[in-house]
N, C-alpha and C positions, 0 to 999 in steps of 0.2 A: 436812713430809710429812704426808699425810692418808691415812686408811684407804681401801683400794681394794676395791670390790665388783664390779669389771668382769670380772676374770679368776679362774676357779676353779682353774686348773692352775698348778703351780709350775714355774719354770725356774731353773736354778742361776745364780748371779751370773757364774760363769766362762763358761757357755754364752752368756749374754746379752752379755757383754763381747766374746766372740769374734765373735758375729754383728754387733755394732755395728762392730767393727774391720774385718770383711770389707766392710762397706758404706761405710766411711770414704772410699775413693777416689771414690765416686760423688757425694759431697757437693759436689764442685766443679762439678757440673752443675746445682745448685739454682738456681731463679729468685730465691731470696731470700738473697743473700750477707750481708745485714744481720741475719739471724736470730741471736738470742743464743746463745752457746755453752752447752752443757749439761755440767755437771761429771760426770766418770765415776762419782763416788759416787752420783749420782742413779739410775743404772741398777741398782746393788745394792739400793736401796730398792724399785725397780720389780720386781726379781726376787723380792722378799719379799712382793709382793702389794699394793703401795701406789702411789699417784700422787705423783710427785715434782714439786713446783712451785717456782718461784723468781722473784724480781724483780731485774732487772739495770739498773744505772745506765748511762745513755748520756752520754758526755762532751759537754759543751756543751748538753745538752738537759735540760729539767726533767721531761719525761715519760719514764717508765721502761718497759723492755720486760719482758714476762712470758713464762714458758714452763711447760709441763706435759708430763710423760711418764708413760705407763702402758701396760699390756698388756691387750688386749681379746680375748675368746674369739669372735672373728669373723674369717673369712677376709679377706685384704687387699682383694680386689676388691669384696666386699660393703660393707666399711666405707668404702672410697673412693667407692662409689656413694652412700652416705648423706651424706657431707660435701659432695657436689656437688648434692644434691637440694633445690633451692630451692622446689619445689612443696610438699613436705611438711614442711620445717623449721619453719614457724610452728606446726604442730600438736605439735611436740616440744620447741621451744626457747622462750625468752622474747621472741624477735623477733615483733613483731605483724604486720608486713607485709614481704613480699619480692616485688619486681616486677622482671621482666626488661625492661630498657630496650633492649638490643641484643644480637644473637647468638642462640644457641639454648640452650634448657634442656639442661643437662648438657654443653654444648659446651666445646671447649678454650679458647675466649676468649669472654667474655660480660661485659656491663655490667649491674650489678645495683643496684637501689635498695632500701634496707632501713630499717626503723623499729624502734627499741627504746623501749618505754615506760619511763620513769624516775620512781620515786616522788619526790614533793616538788618537784623541779625539772622543767623542760620536757623533753618527749620528745626523743630524738636521732634524726637521720636522716643517711644518708650514701650516697654513690654510689661503687662500687668496680669496678675491672676484675678479674675473677676468671680465673685461668689454670691450666690443667692442664699439667704438665710432661711433654709427650709424649716428648721426647728422653730424659729420665731413665727413663721407663717402658719405652721400647723397649730402651735399653741394659741394663737389669736384667731383661729378659724379664718385666716386670710384678711383680717381687718387691720393688721399691722405687718409691714413688709420692709425688708432691707436688702439692698444690693450694695456690695462694697468692692474695693479693689486695693491691691497692694503690689509692690514690685515683685517681679518674677524673673530673676536672673537666669534660672534654668530654662526659661523659654527660648533662649538663644539657640539651643540645640534643635529647635523646630523651625529655625529661619529658612525661608525659601529664597530662590534667586530674586524674586520680586522684592521681598522685604530687605534683603541684603543690599540691593541696589538703592532702595529708598533710604536705608540707614546711612549709606555712604555719603549722602548729600546733606545730612543734618547732624545734630548734636544729640546724644542720648540723655534723656532725663532719667537718672538712676534712682531717684527717690520720689515717689508719688503715692500717697495714700488718700483715701476718700470714700465717700459713699452717699447713698440715698436712704432715708428713713421715711416711710410713708404711713400715715394714719388715716383710716377711713372715718369721715365725718358724717356719712349718710347723705341722702338727697343728692347723690352723684358728685359729691365734693371730697377732695383729698387734701389733707395737710401734708406739705412736702418740706422735708428738712434735707439740705444738701451741705456737704462739707468737703474740703480738700486740704491737703498739706503736701507741698511739692518743692523740690529744688530744681529750678528751671535750667540750671547749668550755666556755663560761662557766657558772659555778654549781657546777662539780665540781672540787675541788682535785686536782691531779695525783697526789699521794701516795695519797689516798683511792681514786682511780679505779684505780690500779695494784694496790693491796692487795685491793680488792674483786674485780677481774678475776682475780687469782691464786687467790683462794678459790673462785671459781666454776668453775674448770677441771674439777674432778672431775664436776660436774654436766654440763658440756658434753660430756665424754667419755661420760658415762652416757646422755645423751639421744641422742647419735649412735649409740651401741651399740644402744639400743632401736629406733631407726629402721632400722638395718642388719639387725637380727634379724627385724623385721616385714616388711621388703621395701621398699627404696627405689624410686622411680620411675626413677632413672637405672640403666643397666646398663653399668657400666664395668669 
């Protein structure tokens, strides 16, 4: 567990657990049934003002899944808009380039090319299909939301001269899954669950990659909170 600076208001562990239990039946509607389970004890740490993170082994796989949970002082709609805002993310995150290959910015289904600079080894790039779970959002009247991504090999047919040039300078990440699951807590607060599962490619040991990714989750929540507070381009 690491210290959280995202939420200034306290919520009791019992209240948070109650809200998580209320939402539990809606989890069956998720687009990501392979998301790692989050232990109930993590929510107690979150209620105390921390970000809970974990690394989960996947049977038969060398690459491990990571998760992070925290509470942000941002309404759910505004935070959801931020995590779908490809136009502004490079200004707030470590991603150097994000290019829409197919679909619409902020759209429910879109194919996106991304580049992450990596010290010492080659930069990484990947193409994913990003999806907004509209069924879950409608069922919950907007109080529970999910955005997820998965590899999209077919996206290569939409590559542009710019993305081809960027890809030629790096290594492709062929396997990357993940997502955001948000729960409205009321009073302008949102419970944020994040997870990812990736193979970073040659030159990056699997264990090192997972550990580094888990440690960076608090920064990820912080940058998305900053973008949400300043005003994302998406209005979701």
